[in-house]
N, C-alpha and C positions, 0 to 999 in steps of 0.2 A: 417630121418637123412641121409645126403649125404655120400656116400662112399668116401674113399680116392681117388679112381680113378676118380670119378665124380668131386670131388673138384679140382683135378689136371687139368682136362679138362677145368673146368670153369675158373681156373687161367689163362690158356693159352688164352682163349677167352678174358678175361679182359685185358691181356697184349697186345693182338692184337688191341683191341678197343682203348686202351690208345695211340696207335701209329697213330691213324687216322689223327691227325692234324700235324704230324711230316713231315718234308721235307725229300726227298730222301737222303740216306746216312748220317743219323744223327750220332752224337757222334764223329765226326772227330775232332772238335775243343776242345772237352772236355778232350781228352787223348793225351799225348805225346807218340810217338812210341819209346820205349827205350829197348825192349827186349821181351823175351818169355811171361812174365806175362802181360805186356802191350798189346801184341798182343792177348793173350788169352781173356783178359777182353773186348777188343774193340768190337767184335761182340755182346757181351751181352748187351752193352749200345747203339749200333747202331740198333735201333728197326726195321729198314727196313731189315737189314741183318738177325737179329734174327728171325723175322716173316717168311722170305723166307726159311731159313734153317729148321726151325721147320716144316713149311708147307710141304716141300719136304718129310720129314720123315713121317708126318701124312698121306699124300696121298699114299706113298709107302705101308704103313701098311694097310690102308683102302682098297686099290685096289688089293692087293695081293690075290692070290687064297689060299695060305697057307704059313706056315713058310718055310723058306729056302732062297736060293740065290735070288729069285724073289724080296724079300724085299729090297735088297741092290743095285739094279741097279740104281735107281734114286739118292740116296745119294752118291754112288760111282762116278757116272757121275758128280754130282755137285762138289764134293770135288776135283776131278781130274782137272776139267776145271777151278775151282776157282784158283788152283795153276798155271795153264797155263796162265790165265788172269793176275794174279799177276806178273808173270815173264815178260809178255808184258809191264805191267805198270812200272815195275822196269827199263826196257830197254828204256822207254820213247816212246814206240810205240803209236801213236795217234789212238784211237778207238772212232768212232763217237757215239753220243747218249747214253753215259754211264748212265747218270742219268735217262732219260726216260726208258731205258731198265731195270734198277733196279726196277723202279716203275711198269713197265709192268710185271716183274717177280712175283711181289706180286699179281697182278690181275690174272695172269695165274695160279699160284700155288693155290691161294684161290679157283678159280673155279674148279680146279682138285680135291681139297679136297671135295668141295660140291658135285661134280658129281661122285666121286670115279671111274673116267674113268680108265679102264684097258687097257693097251697097252703092246706090246711085250717089254721085258727087255731092248733091245738095243735102242728102241725108247724112253723109259723112261730116260735112261742114256743120250741120245743125247739131248732130250728136256730140261731136267734139266741142262745139261752142257752148252747149248747155253746161258741161262740166267746167269749161274755161271761165265762165262767169264767176264761179265760186272761187277759183284760184285768183282771179282779178280782184274780187271784193276783198279777199284776205290781204292782198298787197295794198289796195287802196286805203283800207282802214289803218294800216300801219303808217301810211304816208300822210294821212289827214293832218293838216296844220303845219306841215313841213314847208319851209320856204323854197326848197328845191324839189318839191314833189314831182313836177313834170319832167325834170332832168333825170330824176331817179327812175321814173316810170319808163322813160325812153331807153334807159340802160336795160331795164327788165325786158322790154320788148325786143331789144337787140339780142339779148341772151336767149330769149324764147325762140326767135327765128333760127339762131345758130343750133340750138338743141334740136329743134325740128329737123334742121338740115342734117345733123349728125344721125338722127334716127332714120331719115330717108336714105342716107348713104349706106348705113349699116344694113338696113332692110333690103336695099337693092342688091348689095353684095351677097346677101344670104338667100336671095330668091331661088337660085339654082343649086344651092348647097344643101347639105344635110339638114333636114327639117327640124331635128331635135334641138339644134342650137337656138333658132328663133323661138321655138316652143318653150325651151327652158327659160329664156329671157321673159317671155310672156307670163309663164307660171310664177316666176320670181316677183314680177310686178303685181300680179293678181293676189299672190299670197301676202304681199306687203299691205295692199289695200284691205284684204280680209282681216289681217291682224290688227290694223288700225281701227277698223270698225268694231272688232271684238273688244278692244280696249275701251271704246266709248259706250259700249252697251251697258 
């Protein structure tokens, strides 16, 4: 009988696999941006964003030497640069290749989960942050002109932190367990990113 932790990990894999046929930045049309709750819910239904945010947490936990600040570099870098990108989008700053870079972020983070690549903290923050800028710009562009843009953005940031936390918790639970579970999750996320890039080619 499967443990609760294993079931949670398998659920993550299934959710990632369901995203395989999705186009980058899904969920935009399905939700109107009208405040904190709308912003909070949006990343949960935008499967490309959900997968990337959870994968950053997964990788951070799987690659960390132990508990402590090292776990937080990737998630903190992602959240901070997501906010920076959203501000750029709100200001109407043109950033090229937003959709391809969102797809590439899935490919990259998925491969990081598979490999459990360990890098210095600042490198993890910068690497995750580079991709997060494009996720943020996509959100900011959607919110431009909205009277509740900042409340909606606050909701998105709160959801981002929770998704990172879910990835960290799952990754920590899987550190000492069968490697194939985390690798399967990473492969699913990477394949989703590859499929999205192929659709754009």
